[in-house]
NULUM-208233 format. One record per residue (C-alpha): residue number from 1; x negated, y negated, z negated. Coordinates in pm, 1 decimal, padded with zeros to 6 digits. Example, Ala and Ser with C-alpha at 12.3 -4.5 7.8 and 13.67 -1.06 7.14 Angstrom:
NULUM-208233
<rec marba="1" east="-01230.0" north="00450.0" up="-00780.0"/>
<rec marba="2" east="-01367.0" north="00106.0" up="-00714.0"/>
This chain:
NULUM-208233
<rec marba="1" east="-11449.0" north="-12882.7" up="-10626.8"/>
<rec marba="2" east="-11438.3" north="-12676.8" up="-10924.0"/>
<rec marba="3" east="-11617.1" north="-12769.3" up="-11214.4"/>
<rec marba="4" east="-11896.8" north="-12560.7" up="-11420.1"/>
<rec marba="5" east="-11851.6" north="-12505.6" up="-11757.6"/>
<rec marba="6" east="-12102.0" north="-12625.6" up="-11996.3"/>
<rec marba="7" east="-12274.0" north="-12370.7" up="-12206.2"/>
<rec marba="8" east="-12607.7" north="-12259.1" up="-12343.0"/>
<rec marba="9" east="-12836.2" north="-11925.5" up="-12401.9"/>
<rec marba="10" east="-13109.6" north="-11901.8" up="-12662.3"/>
<rec marba="11" east="-13363.2" north="-11701.3" up="-12535.6"/>
<rec marba="12" east="-13624.0" north="-11591.9" up="-12814.0"/>
<rec marba="13" east="-13599.6" north="-11921.9" up="-13027.2"/>
<rec marba="14" east="-13519.2" north="-12138.0" up="-12696.6"/>
<rec marba="15" east="-13197.8" north="-12288.0" up="-12622.7"/>
<rec marba="16" east="-13102.6" north="-12326.0" up="-12270.4"/>
<rec marba="17" east="-12854.8" north="-12506.0" up="-12113.3"/>
<rec marba="18" east="-12667.0" north="-12372.1" up="-11829.8"/>
<rec marba="19" east="-12337.7" north="-12433.7" up="-11618.3"/>
<rec marba="20" east="-12093.1" north="-12143.7" up="-11548.6"/>
<rec marba="21" east="-11825.9" north="-12062.1" up="-11278.1"/>
<rec marba="22" east="-11616.7" north="-11792.1" up="-11403.9"/>
<rec marba="23" east="-11367.3" north="-11664.7" up="-11132.2"/>
<rec marba="24" east="-11008.2" north="-11576.6" up="-11201.3"/>
<rec marba="25" east="-11042.3" north="-11198.5" up="-11149.5"/>
<rec marba="26" east="-11426.0" north="-11153.6" up="-11264.8"/>
<rec marba="27" east="-11588.7" north="-10844.4" up="-11035.5"/>
<rec marba="28" east="-11904.9" north="-10641.2" up="-11173.0"/>
<rec marba="29" east="-12064.8" north="-10665.2" up="-10789.5"/>
<rec marba="30" east="-12053.1" north="-11068.2" up="-10758.0"/>
<rec marba="31" east="-12286.8" north="-11177.1" up="-11028.0"/>
<rec marba="32" east="-12508.5" north="-11488.7" up="-10945.1"/>
<rec marba="33" east="-12794.0" north="-11638.2" up="-11150.7"/>
<rec marba="34" east="-12959.9" north="-11922.0" up="-11062.7"/>
<rec marba="35" east="-13266.2" north="-12130.3" up="-11146.5"/>
<rec marba="36" east="-13328.5" north="-12487.4" up="-10998.8"/>
<rec marba="37" east="-13646.4" north="-12627.5" up="-10886.3"/>
<rec marba="38" east="-13922.0" north="-12911.7" up="-11069.2"/>
<rec marba="39" east="-13779.5" north="-13204.1" up="-11275.7"/>
<rec marba="40" east="-13426.5" north="-13108.7" up="-11155.9"/>
<rec marba="41" east="-13126.1" north="-12918.9" up="-11362.6"/>
<rec marba="42" east="-12872.0" north="-12701.1" up="-11306.2"/>
<rec marba="43" east="-12645.3" north="-12948.2" up="-11146.9"/>
<rec marba="44" east="-12863.0" north="-12860.4" up="-10806.2"/>
<rec marba="45" east="-12578.4" north="-12572.1" up="-10822.9"/>
<rec marba="46" east="-12254.9" north="-12783.5" up="-10879.3"/>
<rec marba="47" east="-12124.4" north="-12682.4" up="-10490.4"/>
<rec marba="48" east="-12263.4" north="-12367.1" up="-10438.8"/>
<rec marba="49" east="-12107.8" north="-12223.1" up="-10770.2"/>
<rec marba="50" east="-11778.6" north="-12399.7" up="-10708.2"/>
<rec marba="51" east="-11801.1" north="-12228.2" up="-10366.8"/>
<rec marba="52" east="-11911.8" north="-11921.1" up="-10466.5"/>
<rec marba="53" east="-11666.3" north="-11904.6" up="-10766.0"/>
<rec marba="54" east="-11308.4" north="-11959.4" up="-10530.9"/>
<rec marba="55" east="-11500.5" north="-11621.5" up="-10353.0"/>
<rec marba="56" east="-11467.3" north="-11452.3" up="-10684.4"/>
<rec marba="57" east="-11829.3" north="-11485.0" up="-10808.1"/>
<rec marba="58" east="-11901.5" north="-11528.2" up="-11177.7"/>
<rec marba="59" east="-12232.0" north="-11780.8" up="-11135.9"/>
<rec marba="60" east="-12453.3" north="-11894.8" up="-11386.6"/>
<rec marba="61" east="-12686.7" north="-12179.2" up="-11326.3"/>
<rec marba="62" east="-12969.2" north="-12222.1" up="-11578.1"/>
<rec marba="63" east="-13189.6" north="-12538.9" up="-11702.1"/>
<rec marba="64" east="-13528.3" north="-12505.9" up="-11729.7"/>
<rec marba="65" east="-13704.6" north="-12545.5" up="-12036.7"/>
<rec marba="66" east="-13757.5" north="-12931.2" up="-12086.0"/>
<rec marba="67" east="-13465.7" north="-12987.4" up="-11769.4"/>
<rec marba="68" east="-13098.0" north="-13069.6" up="-11808.5"/>
<rec marba="69" east="-12956.9" north="-12954.3" up="-12188.9"/>
<rec marba="70" east="-13225.0" north="-12742.3" up="-12240.0"/>
<rec marba="71" east="-13518.8" north="-12744.1" up="-12509.1"/>
<rec marba="72" east="-13850.7" north="-12845.1" up="-12430.5"/>
<rec marba="73" east="-14146.0" north="-12583.5" up="-12508.5"/>
<rec marba="74" east="-14347.9" north="-12643.5" up="-12816.0"/>
<rec marba="75" east="-14671.9" north="-12866.5" up="-12794.5"/>
<rec marba="76" east="-14934.7" north="-12716.6" up="-12623.3"/>
<rec marba="77" east="-14721.3" north="-12449.4" up="-12434.1"/>
<rec marba="78" east="-14717.8" north="-12408.0" up="-12058.5"/>
<rec marba="79" east="-14432.3" north="-12424.3" up="-11829.2"/>
<rec marba="80" east="-14481.3" north="-12097.2" up="-11585.0"/>
<rec marba="81" east="-14304.0" north="-11902.5" up="-11345.6"/>
<rec marba="82" east="-14392.7" north="-11542.8" up="-11509.4"/>
<rec marba="83" east="-14242.6" north="-11659.7" up="-11877.4"/>
<rec marba="84" east="-13954.1" north="-11844.6" up="-11728.0"/>
<rec marba="85" east="-13890.3" north="-11514.7" up="-11444.5"/>
<rec marba="86" east="-13831.6" north="-11328.4" up="-11779.2"/>
<rec marba="87" east="-13640.4" north="-11604.6" up="-11939.8"/>
<rec marba="88" east="-13365.2" north="-11525.9" up="-11627.2"/>
<rec marba="89" east="-13357.4" north="-11165.9" up="-11693.8"/>
<rec marba="90" east="-13299.0" north="-11220.1" up="-12072.1"/>
<rec marba="91" east="-12979.1" north="-11452.7" up="-12012.3"/>
<rec marba="92" east="-12885.4" north="-11148.3" up="-11764.0"/>
<rec marba="93" east="-12921.5" north="-10907.2" up="-12031.7"/>
<rec marba="94" east="-12704.7" north="-11171.5" up="-12274.2"/>
<rec marba="95" east="-12427.5" north="-11185.8" up="-12018.6"/>
<rec marba="96" east="-12436.3" north="-10798.9" up="-11999.3"/>
<rec marba="97" east="-12524.1" north="-10804.5" up="-11625.5"/>
<rec marba="98" east="-12684.8" north="-10494.8" up="-11506.4"/>
<rec marba="99" east="-12717.1" north="-10600.4" up="-11130.0"/>
<rec marba="100" east="-12682.7" north="-10950.5" up="-11021.9"/>
<rec marba="101" east="-12828.1" north="-11189.9" up="-10726.0"/>
<rec marba="102" east="-13113.3" north="-11410.6" up="-10864.0"/>
<rec marba="103" east="-13120.2" north="-11746.0" up="-10679.8"/>
<rec marba="104" east="-13340.6" north="-11982.4" up="-10685.0"/>
<rec marba="105" east="-13414.7" north="-12359.4" up="-10552.4"/>
<rec marba="106" east="-13781.2" north="-12482.6" up="-10464.5"/>
<rec marba="107" east="-13950.4" north="-12373.4" up="-10786.1"/>
<rec marba="108" east="-13667.0" north="-12196.4" up="-10920.4"/>
<rec marba="109" east="-13725.6" north="-12002.5" up="-10590.6"/>
<rec marba="110" east="-14082.3" north="-11827.0" up="-10714.7"/>
<rec marba="111" east="-13911.0" north="-11779.3" up="-11060.0"/>
<rec marba="112" east="-13650.0" north="-11592.4" up="-10911.7"/>
<rec marba="113" east="-13845.0" north="-11404.4" up="-10667.7"/>
<rec marba="114" east="-14060.3" north="-11287.4" up="-11013.4"/>
<rec marba="115" east="-13765.5" north="-11204.4" up="-11172.9"/>
<rec marba="116" east="-13641.6" north="-10959.0" up="-10855.3"/>
<rec marba="117" east="-13983.9" north="-10817.2" up="-10800.1"/>
<rec marba="118" east="-14053.5" north="-10725.4" up="-11179.3"/>
<rec marba="119" east="-13704.1" north="-10582.9" up="-11222.9"/>
<rec marba="120" east="-13581.6" north="-10450.0" up="-10907.7"/>
<rec marba="121" east="-13334.3" north="-10216.6" up="-11063.6"/>
<rec marba="122" east="-13145.7" north="-10524.6" up="-11190.1"/>
<rec marba="123" east="-13145.8" north="-10708.5" up="-10817.0"/>
<rec marba="124" east="-12884.6" north="-10678.6" up="-10599.7"/>
<rec marba="125" east="-13055.5" north="-10952.7" up="-10377.7"/>
<rec marba="126" east="-13268.5" north="-11228.4" up="-10371.2"/>
<rec marba="127" east="-13146.6" north="-11617.4" up="-10255.4"/>
<rec marba="128" east="-13457.4" north="-11861.3" up="-10207.7"/>
<rec marba="129" east="-13350.0" north="-12205.2" up="-10136.6"/>
<rec marba="130" east="-13610.1" north="-12448.6" up="-09980.0"/>
<rec marba="131" east="-13870.1" north="-12224.0" up="-10163.6"/>
<rec marba="132" east="-14206.4" north="-12078.3" up="-10132.2"/>
<rec marba="133" east="-14281.8" north="-11700.3" up="-10124.6"/>
<rec marba="134" east="-14590.4" north="-11582.4" up="-10342.7"/>
<rec marba="135" east="-14817.7" north="-11417.4" up="-10114.3"/>
<rec marba="136" east="-15059.4" north="-11151.6" up="-10260.9"/>
<rec marba="137" east="-15217.7" north="-10810.3" up="-10177.0"/>
<rec marba="138" east="-15060.3" north="-10533.9" up="-10258.6"/>
<rec marba="139" east="-15249.1" north="-10436.1" up="-10587.5"/>
<rec marba="140" east="-15231.2" north="-10814.1" up="-10712.2"/>
<rec marba="141" east="-14879.2" north="-10850.6" up="-10680.5"/>
<rec marba="142" east="-14813.6" north="-10484.6" up="-10868.8"/>
<rec marba="143" east="-15044.6" north="-10619.0" up="-11122.7"/>
<rec marba="144" east="-14827.6" north="-10949.6" up="-11170.3"/>
<rec marba="145" east="-14513.2" north="-10762.5" up="-11179.5"/>
<rec marba="146" east="-14648.1" north="-10540.8" up="-11452.0"/>
<rec marba="147" east="-14730.5" north="-10835.8" up="-11668.5"/>
<rec marba="148" east="-14400.9" north="-10994.2" up="-11621.2"/>
<rec marba="149" east="-14254.4" north="-10656.8" up="-11735.8"/>
<rec marba="150" east="-14505.2" north="-10619.4" up="-12018.0"/>
<rec marba="151" east="-14429.5" north="-11007.9" up="-12156.3"/>
<rec marba="152" east="-14058.0" north="-10887.7" up="-12148.3"/>
<rec marba="153" east="-14112.0" north="-10595.9" up="-12354.0"/>
<rec marba="154" east="-14352.0" north="-10758.9" up="-12599.5"/>
<rec marba="155" east="-14138.0" north="-11077.0" up="-12650.3"/>
<rec marba="156" east="-13864.8" north="-10874.6" up="-12752.2"/>
<rec marba="157" east="-14071.1" north="-10673.9" up="-12961.3"/>
<rec marba="158" east="-14193.8" north="-10970.0" up="-13147.3"/>
<rec marba="159" east="-13835.5" north="-11149.0" up="-13172.6"/>
<rec marba="160" east="-13711.9" north="-10799.6" up="-13351.2"/>
<rec marba="161" east="-14003.5" north="-10817.1" up="-13593.9"/>
<rec marba="162" east="-13948.2" north="-11188.5" up="-13715.7"/>
<rec marba="163" east="-13573.9" north="-11158.7" up="-13759.0"/>
């Protein structure tokens, strides 16, 4: 098995640990961003990353906040799918990935689902492994998607003001 390369991304001021498998000949239509489940880490995707890399995929698996090599959120903060879905998209931005496959395992499947739903123009596909769907009335789903998009925009504006 091919080993992933340990790396990290700073999203706003939070360091997220990650593993990356880079193929010899990267292809722009083969990009995969993975998010693990509750109380786990990026190592969940060691086998998948290795196999997909051999097939020409550039694969990044993130450590969620407070897991693996990622920073913990500040005291009194909440760990939630909405903010973490924006973190996924911001990492895709840092990588320069306009289109990608969002992959999530367990709770990470919910995070990946929100990222793909809020930014469908970015999602080539969504893969949920042993996960759960969000089932909302249509209008409620639209409100959640709008909130995720607005949160991304607002946090980007706030970071520009701070630095």
